N, C-alpha and C positions, 0 to 999 in steps of 0.2 A: 283235526282241531277239536279241543275240549275232551279228547280221550286220555285217560291216565297213561303215564309212562311208567314201565317197570323196568327195573334193572335186576337181573337174575343171575346168581352165581351158583352152579350146581356142581358139587363135588362128590365123588363117589370112590369107593375103594381106597380110602385115605389110610395109609400106614406107613411107617418108617422101616425101612430094611437097611441097616447099616452095613450088611454085608453084600448089598447090591453092587455090581461092577458093570459100568457101561461097556458095551462091546463084547461082553461075555456070551456064553451059549445060552440062548433064550428059549429054545425049543427042545425040551428034554422030557424025559419021563418021570423025573423027580417031583415031588410036591412043590419044591421051591427051586426055581430056575434063576438064572442071571447072577449067579454067585461065584463067579471066576471061571476060568477054562476058556479056551478059544472056542468059536463055532466051528461045527463040523464043515467040511467042504461043501459048498452050495447053500449053506445056511446063512441067514442074516443074524448079525449079532444084536444083543439087546440095546435098545436106545432110551432115550428118556425125554 
């Protein structure tokens, strides 16, 4: 009671990647992953 209430929205690493493809290979050695291609067997695809 009497304490201020704060609403906080923290956003980080905000960028738009128009080549991003959900479900694509997300664990790769390239600088930018998740841009198409199927995940290797045993690897999880990219999510959002």
